[in-house]
C-alpha positions, 0 to 999 in steps of 0.5 A: 427519545431517538431524536432526542438522543441524534440532537444530543450528538449533533451538539457535541463540541467536536474538535476542528482539527479531528481530520478531513472530511468523512467519504461517504464511501466509509460509511454507505455501501452504494446502491446495488448493481444487479447487472454488474454487482461488486466482487471478489475474485481470487486470482493467480499472477504470474511472476518468476515462474510461478503464480502468486496469489491474489484477490481483486475486490471488483467495483460495482458498475459497468467499469472500466474503474480506476485501480489500485494495487495494494501492497502488504508490508514484512510479513503483512499481518496488517494488510488494510483490507477495510481500506481496499473495501472503502476504495472498492464502495468509493468505485476503485477496484482494488487488487491485494496479493502476496509476494512470492514464498509469504502467505501461501505464494510459491516460491522463497521469500526474498526483497527483491522479488517483491519488486519484481512482484509488484511489477507482475501484478501491474503487468497482469492489471495492464494485460486486455483480457484481465482488464475486461474480465475484472472491469479495470481501467489500465490506464488509471492504476494507482499504488499503494503500500503499508510498511515494506510495502511502501519500500515496494510502492516507492521503487515502483512508482520511481520506474513506472511512470503510467501510474496516475500515482502513489501513496506510501503508509508507514513506510520502512526503508530497506536500505537504511535497515541494510546499513545497521550492524548485521545482527540489529538488522537481524534481530529486527528482522526476526521480530517480524514474524518469520511464520508466514514467510517460506524458504528463508531466514532473519540471516537470509533477509539481513545479508540480502539487505546488506549487499543491496542497500544503495539499490534498496535506499528509497531516498536515492530514488527520490529525483524519479519521483519530482512529478509523481503523484505522492503521498506520504504518510508517517506516524509515531512508530518510529519509522517517520525518519525514513520517509522524511529523508525521502520528502526532503530530498523530493522537496530539494529537487523541486517536486510539486505534486508531494503530499505528507501527513503525520498522525500520532498513532501506531505502526497500523493506525490501529486508533486512526483506521477511519482517518486512514480511509478518509485520507486516502480516498480524499 
């Protein structure tokens, strides 16, 4: 009976445009390594005079492993931890963290500090003692971010030339939001889950991005990304035009290491999670 069901499933006409081949790491655990098993390590990362909360998903094996710094959005309800697990199964160590003032990390939440925190996490990963303990290869680091974390990712990759590459998942351009009327910016920020953030208000956040709208506009960093391995993913969430502005600027500047993908799904890729994993791992 089971063989008949399997044969019937294999005979189904799956569409040729369904997406990429599915890497085995998405659905198969690697062989256990009893000497150097996969692990999860809670870390506290110095940044701005405090220690922000982080979790490291350590890949199995002696390492050192290529490592991803994974940046969540605003406030970060979708942290893409399923993606972190898939990347770990594929042999990557993944560092997740919470910005100052978010999800229990000490301090008050500010957008400019998010950028500083990403730099601090990369410095933490490059520290020889941390790299040895967590089996990190400090010469093979990648940064990936979702939504507002995509903004953090882009501006970080623009100045950190040691990164292997970066991926922006449904990025929001805080500089463009800062060009909206103040009441509209406040309303947009208020809808993003203030209960996860400390020491701030929608008004405080709006005033910060309005005052820094040029500095926070990630399209202005396009000239610094012409030689960066950059993967830009967009969806039907209403933010695609923000990323399109960046990718057009990179292409116009002669960038040759850019990959883009648009998929008709929502802001969390809720019905395309396996596709997201496959595209990022690919």
